[in-house]
C-alpha positions in Angstrom: 34.1 29.8 -46.8 36.3 29.2 -49.7 35.2 29.9 -53.3 36.8 28.4 -56.3 36.6 29.6 -59.9 34.6 27.4 -62.2 37.1 27.5 -65.0 34.8 26.0 -67.6 32.3 28.8 -67.4 35.0 31.4 -67.0 36.8 30.3 -70.2 33.5 29.9 -72.2 32.3 33.4 -71.2 35.5 34.9 -72.8 35.1 32.6 -75.8 37.9 30.3 -74.9 38.4 26.6 -74.7 38.6 24.6 -71.5 41.3 21.9 -71.9 40.9 18.8 -69.7 43.4 16.0 -68.9 41.9 12.6 -68.3 43.1 10.8 -65.2 42.2 7.1 -64.7 45.5 5.4 -63.9 47.7 7.6 -61.6 46.4 7.9 -58.1 49.0 10.3 -56.6 47.6 13.9 -56.4 51.0 15.1 -57.8 49.6 14.3 -61.2 47.5 17.5 -60.7 50.7 19.6 -60.6 51.9 18.0 -63.8 48.6 18.9 -65.5 48.9 22.5 -64.2 52.4 22.9 -65.5 51.4 21.5 -68.9 48.8 24.1 -69.3 45.5 22.2 -68.8 42.5 24.0 -67.2 40.5 21.1 -65.8 40.8 17.5 -64.6 38.6 14.7 -66.1 38.7 12.1 -63.3 37.5 8.8 -64.8 35.6 6.5 -62.5 33.8 4.7 -65.3 36.8 3.1 -67.0 39.2 2.7 -64.0 39.5 1.2 -60.6 40.1 4.6 -58.9 38.4 4.8 -55.5 36.2 7.6 -54.1 39.0 8.5 -51.7 41.5 8.8 -54.6 39.1 10.8 -56.7 38.5 13.1 -53.7 42.2 13.6 -53.1 42.8 14.5 -56.8 39.8 16.8 -56.8 40.9 18.7 -53.8 44.4 19.0 -55.2 42.9 20.4 -58.3 40.9 23.0 -56.4 44.0 24.2 -54.6 45.9 24.3 -57.9 43.3 26.3 -59.8 42.1 23.4 -61.9 38.4 22.6 -61.9 37.9 18.9 -61.2 35.2 17.0 -63.0 34.4 13.3 -62.3 33.0 10.8 -64.9 30.9 8.4 -62.9 29.8 4.9 -64.0 26.5 4.5 -66.0 23.4 4.4 -63.8 25.6 4.7 -60.6 22.8 6.2 -58.6 22.4 9.2 -56.4 24.6 7.9 -53.6 27.8 7.9 -55.6 27.1 11.2 -57.2 26.5 12.8 -53.8 29.8 11.4 -52.5 31.8 12.5 -55.6 30.5 16.1 -55.2 31.0 16.1 -51.4 34.5 14.9 -52.1 35.5 18.0 -54.0 34.3 17.6 -57.6 32.9 20.8 -59.1 31.0 18.9 -61.7 29.8 15.4 -62.5 29.7 13.8 -65.9 27.0 11.2 -66.3 27.5 9.0 -69.4 25.2 7.4 -71.9 22.3 9.8 -71.5 19.8 9.0 -74.2 16.6 10.6 -73.0 15.4 13.8 -71.5 14.0 11.9 -68.5 17.5 10.5 -67.6 19.0 14.0 -68.1 16.4 15.4 -65.7 17.2 12.7 -63.2 20.9 13.6 -63.5 20.2 17.2 -62.7 18.0 16.1 -59.8 21.0 14.2 -58.3 23.5 17.1 -58.7 21.6 20.2 -57.8 20.5 21.5 -54.4 16.9 22.2 -53.7 14.7 23.6 -55.1 16.3 22.6 -58.5 17.3 19.1 -57.3 17.4 16.7 -54.4 21.1 16.9 -53.4 21.5 17.1 -49.7 23.8 19.4 -47.8 26.5 18.1 -45.4 26.8 20.6 -42.6 30.2 19.2 -41.4 32.0 20.5 -44.5 31.8 24.3 -44.1 35.3 25.0 -45.5 34.5 23.8 -49.1 32.0 26.1 -50.8 31.7 25.6 -54.5 30.2 28.4 -56.5 28.8 27.0 -59.7 27.0 29.3 -62.1 24.7 27.3 -64.4 23.7 28.5 -67.8 20.3 28.6 -69.5 18.3 25.4 -69.6 17.9 22.8 -72.3 16.9 20.3 -69.6 16.7 22.6 -66.5 20.0 22.7 -64.7 22.1 21.1 -67.5 25.3 23.0 -68.1 27.4 21.0 -70.7 26.6 18.5 -73.3 29.7 16.3 -73.7 29.8 14.0 -76.8 32.1 10.9 -76.8 33.5 10.8 -80.3 34.2 7.1 -80.0 30.8 6.4 -78.4 28.8 8.4 -81.0 29.6 6.3 -84.1 29.1 3.1 -82.0 25.6 4.3 -81.1 25.0 5.1 -84.7 26.0 1.5 -85.8 29.4 2.3 -87.2 32.0 1.7 -84.5 35.3 3.6 -84.9 34.0 5.7 -87.8 34.2 9.1 -86.0 35.9 10.9 -89.0 33.0 10.3 -91.4 30.6 12.8 -92.8 27.7 11.3 -90.9 29.5 11.7 -87.6 30.4 15.3 -88.4 26.8 16.1 -89.3 25.6 14.6 -86.0 28.1 16.8 -84.1 26.9 19.8 -86.1 23.3 19.1 -85.0 24.5 18.9 -81.3 26.4 22.1 -81.7 23.5 24.0 -83.1 21.2 22.7 -80.3 23.8 23.9 -77.7 24.1 27.3 -79.2 20.3 27.6 -79.6 19.7 26.8 -76.0 22.7 28.6 -74.4 24.6 25.4 -73.6 28.3 24.5 -73.8 29.3 21.7 -76.1 32.2 19.4 -75.0 34.0 16.6 -76.9 36.1 13.7 -75.8 38.1 11.2 -77.9 39.7 13.4 -80.5 43.1 12.5 -79.2 46.1 13.6 -81.4 43.7 14.4 -84.3 44.7 18.0 -85.0 42.4 18.4 -88.1 39.3 17.3 -86.2 40.3 19.3 -83.1 40.6 22.5 -85.3 37.2 21.8 -86.8 35.6 21.2 -83.4 37.1 24.3 -81.8 36.8 26.8 -84.6 33.8 25.5 -86.6 31.3 23.9 -84.3 32.5 25.9 -81.3 33.3 23.3 -78.7 34.2 25.0 -75.4 35.3 21.9 -73.4 37.6 19.2 -74.7 39.1 16.1 -73.1 42.5 16.5 -74.9 44.2 13.3 -73.8 44.3 10.6 -71.1 47.3 10.8 -68.8 47.7 7.0 -69.3 48.1 7.6 -73.0 50.6 10.3 -72.5 52.6 8.1 -70.2 52.5 5.2 -72.7 53.5 7.4 -75.6 56.4 8.9 -73.6 57.6 5.5 -72.6 57.5 4.3 -76.2 59.3 7.4 -77.5 62.0 6.9 -74.9 62.6 3.2 -75.6 62.6 3.9 -79.4 65.2 6.6 -79.0 67.6 4.3 -77.0 66.9 1.4 -79.4 67.9 3.7 -82.3 71.3 4.1 -80.7 72.1 0.5 -79.8 70.2 -1.3 -82.6 67.7 -3.0 -80.4 64.7 -4.5 -82.2 61.6 -3.4 -80.2 58.4 -5.5 -80.1 55.5 -4.3 -82.3 
């Protein structure tokens, strides 16, 4: 039975950051090798904001395992136990369930993801070659490993969409960080793309150990714009705004 390193826990144990690349546009598993070569640690496969299929998510997850990148899958809100089961059976080493606003929903999420006696996830006897060794931490809600905060979702939920650089948002993240440290949890952040000052604060001040650094689609778009701008600068082409 194969065992794969759970990079998030490994990095956090040594005090390091786990860097994730978001995937929601490209379906070819070769994107995993690009992420590996770029220096990322994990994959953030987005099924909430994309049209990726389960088969595509599974192919990317398995490619990640073979490349030493831990695959996580963001599932749609209230997707139900069936989809979570399929995502995990397909190779994901972790599931990210969005918009958890209560302890009861958090417990339901754990129930879907963990094997008995900690949960109700069923075992599929026809998949002996894929054994995932996940080492959970202490319990805030029993079985919960990471608390991931969407830095764009947080201010929206607080009634100030887009205001994620304000003092109020920072104070809210500090509260989350303190709770994670108090209960032995890992704190993760998503949405601080290209904001070096906030990334530095998140990593070195509030001790985030998991960060969605960028979406592959954004990297592709930025690269395309940079390429077009470079050529336009040579031939005098006026690019559209």
